[in-house]
N, C-alpha and C positions, 0 to 999 in steps of 0.2 A: 179397723177405724170406721167411725160412722160419720155421716153427713146428712143433710136434710133437704127435703123438697116441700115447698109450700103449695097446698092445693085446697080445694073446697071439701067439706065433709061429704057432699054428694059424690064427687069424683072418687074419693077414697073408698066409699062404700061400694061403688060400682066396681072398682078395681078388685076389691075383696071377693065380689061375686064371680068375676071372670078370671081371676088369678094373675092378672098383670095390669099394668098402668101405662098409658101413653097419653100425655096431655094434648089438648087441641093444637098447641103451638108446635108440636113435633114436626108436622108436615112442612111447616114454614122454616123452622130452625134446624131440624135434623138431629136434635139431641134434647135431653131433658135437663133443664136448668136446675142446679142444686147449689147449696151453700153449706159452709162450715158453720158451727154454732156461733162463732163471733161475727158472722156476716148476716145471719138470718133476720135480725130485727131491722137492720138498715134496708135490706132488700125488700122485706115485707112492707115497710113504711113507704117506700118509693112506689112499688108496683101494686100493692093491695090495700092502700090506705083506706080505712073506713069499711072495708068488706067484712061481713060477718060470716060465721059458720066456716071458718078456716081451720085447717089442721096442719101439723107438721108430720111428714112421713120421715121417720128416722131409718136410715138405710145403712146396712152393713156392706161396705165396699167388697169384702171378701166373698159375699154370697152372690155377686153379680157375674154373669157369664160374659156380658157385653163390655166393651171397652169404656173405661172412665178416664177422661183427660182433664187435668187441672190446667185451666187456661183462662185468658182474658181476651175476649174477642172485640172489646171496645177500645183497645189501645192503652189501657191502664196497666199497672204493674200487679195489682191484686189478682190472685188466681182463684177461680171458682171451679168446683167439680161439675163436669158435664157427662151425662150417661149417653153414649151413642148406641141406643137400642131401647127396647122396652124395659120396664121395671117390673120384674116378677114380684108378686106379693111375698114370696118366700124370703126375699132380701130385706123386707120391711120388718125391722125388729120391734117397732112401736109406732103407734099413731097418737100424737099429742094434741090436745085441744090447744088452739092458738087464737084466742079472742083478741079483738082490738080494744083499746081503751076508748073512753069517751071522746078523746081528741083525735081518734082515728089512727093513732100510732100503735105499734105492737111492742110487746115485751116478751123476751124469752122466758118460758116457764122456769120458775126457780129451780126445780129439780134437774134442769139441764145445764145450768151454769153457762158461762160464756168464755 
């Protein structure tokens, strides 16, 4: 099963060089925020509205050594996958361009479906 993490192209490129990825927010949050395909555009439009040079890291859950927990820490019922550890680039099965539209919102690339 795959899920996604939204990040900048620069951070994705850096992760490829070093072999793993840990976002800046990890020290504060203690995990890597991720989304399932049906959640990606809503999350992106809330947290990354208007940002350019964004990508989606498509992650294979079975390739992760660290714990992944589906949870909602904001009190809602919808569950989001959180990686409690670093993301090895060997678990990233694809990096997808994720441009925002002129209105600043995001759309899931057609080939990913929702």
